[in-house]
N, C-alpha and C positions, 0 to 999 in steps of 0.2 A: 269713025270712032261715036258714039253715042253724043248727044246734046247733054248740058247742065240736067236737067231738066228731068230732060231718058235717063240718067247717069243715076239719080235718087232714087224715079221709081221702079231700074233694077236692080238696084242696093234694098229695098222695100219686100221686093220681091223673090232674091237670089234665091237658090238651093246650096249655092257653099260660094262660101269666102275663102278667096288667098292672101295671104300679109310674106310681104318680103319682111323679115328679121332686123336685121344691122341697119336703126339710124330710122328708126319704124319703131319693129314691136320693143323692139331697144332702143335707147338714148343711142347707146354706142358703136361705129362696128369693129367687130368681131374680134376680124385678122388686123386691123392694129393695135387694138387695147392685148393681142397673144403678141406685136408687136415690139411694144413697148417693154411687156416683158421680161423678151426675149433679149430686147436693151436692142431692137434696131429701129427702134418709131418713126422716126425722124425719117429714114431712105424711102416706109414702106408707105407713109399717111403720102404723099404727095401718089406716086401710083397709085391707091385709092383712089383719092381725088378724079384726077383722068381714068379707070379703071366707069365706074358713074357718071360721070359725065358724055359716055359713050367714046369715048375721042382713041380711045386700044382695045381692042378684042381683049373679053371677058378671062374667058383660056386663057393668054401668051400674060399678062397684067398677075393673074392668079398661081399661074408657074413663077413667075421674077419673084414674085412678091415672097412666096414659100421657099423659092433656093437664098433667098438672103433672110430670114423665118428660120430657119432651120430647125422646128421644131423639133422636142421631143415628149415622150406620150406622158413623160413625169411634167413634163412644161407645162403641156392641156392641162392636167388634171388640175395645177396645182392654180393654172390659171382660172378656173370657174372655181374652184375651195376660199382659193383669196377674194378676186375679183372679180364673185359673182357678178356678169349682168343685170343694168339698172333697167326695171318696166316702163315701157315710157307713160307717164294716166293717161288714169281713162282703158288701158289698153283692159285689161285686167274684164272694167266694166262691162264695155263692148263685145268680151269673146261669152261673158258672160249673154249679154242682152240676144246674141245671136243663136245660143247654143236654147236658151226657150224658147226660140221660134221653131226652133230644131233642122236648122240653118245648120251643116258640117265646114268644119276649119280647120283651112288647113296653113302650115306653115311652108314657106316655100324659101327656100336664100343657098343663093351662092357661099355663105359661108356654111361653115364646120358643125357633120353634124350632130358631134358630141360635144360644141357649146349650144347648138339650136335643140337636142332635146331637153337640157337642160332646164330653157326656155319654157319648153310646151306641157314640161312634165310641173311649172308654179302657175298655168298657166289654166289646166284640164284639155288639153287636148292631147287626142292619145300618139303616139310613135307613131303610127302607118300611115297619123296624116301629117307625117314632117320630110317634107324631101330636100335633101341638105350635100351635102362635097362630104369625103368620107377620106381624115386623113391617111394615110398607110406608113407603118411602123417597121421597124426590123422586131428582127425575134428581141435586141438587149435595151427594145423603146427607142431607138435615134432614130430621124425621118426618115423614108422612102419613102417621098412623094405622097401622092393623090389619087384616089381612083376618075379617073379620065376618062370614065363609059356613065357616068353618072350624068344625069340630063342637064344640069344642077352646074356645070363647072361647062359651059360653052354658051355661047353667045348665043340669045331667041329659045334658050334654056328652060326660064323659065313659060313661056305659051305653049310650050313640047309638053313638060307637067302641065296643065292646063286640057290643052286638048285630050290625052291620054285619064282625065280624072275627066275626061264627057263623056268618051268612046268607053271606058273600060266602072262608068259607076252611071254614066247616065243622068249629068248633072245638066241642067235647063239653062237655068241664068249662073253666069259663074264672075265672082267680083270678084278683078285683084289692088289687092292696096300695096301699096311703096314712095319712094322719095328717089329711087333710079330709074335710067334709063335702060339699063332691063328689066323692070318694074312696066313703066309705060309700053317696051316693046313685046311686050306681054296681051297685049288687046288688038287687033281677036291675036288667041281664040274667044281670052277671057270678052265677056260680053262687054263688060263693062271695065275702066278707071277710076282708082279717085288716087290723085295724086296728095301725098305727106309730108308738108311742111312742120312740125314737131319741135325738132329735130336739128334739123338743118333742112334749107328750100335752097334746094337747086333748080336754077331759074328758070332751066328747059322745062321741066317738069309742069312746073307753075306753069307755063307759056303756051304749054301743049296740051295739059292735061284741064278737062272738060270741067269735073269739079273738084276744086283744088282747098283741102285744108285746113288747120295749124293742129288741130285737137283732134283726138278722139271722140269730144263730148258732141263736138257735129252730129258727127256717124250716128252716137248712140240717139239724139234729139230727134236724126231724119224717123230713125226709127218708129219712131212711137207717131208717125203722124197719121 
């Protein structure tokens, strides 16, 4: 993995930047908010902490949490309307600055597409630059599982998405920014990783990231160097 100086240089010259969403682009963990909305918040929050710390496989954690939540299509839709995700301070400015530099911006999330696409629309990221897990519902709207073929449903999935972006879209320098273990492990194939602690500081990420920031303004300032 690149050093701090190299990471900053790669960030300044990147042609694509990929962001985690939960606790990075937004202040919350989307699955925890959905669990609270469905009345099972405490049971799910501990499992999320274990998943983010890399203590159990991501797919196992996702399957088990969704089995507890059993969210209906109506509950997911009402969550987005009644309690829309809160953007992290400085996120909009950073995306604007990257897009002004003709850098492609992607959201790669272990969260749910229906929530992440709402976030993407607010910060002017096209939907074909969104990679996230897709919930499945029965015809009556009841929970029917999730699409297990999505790369983001697996440990190592974010790295697979970045590898695909490099192969299919020809990106030469890709940066991954996020707060959790699944973000850190995406480098490589990402050329650099920036650890983000603006919403929650995970000690493993703070120790292993060559460049660790607690605000997006730190990254925006580096782009102006």
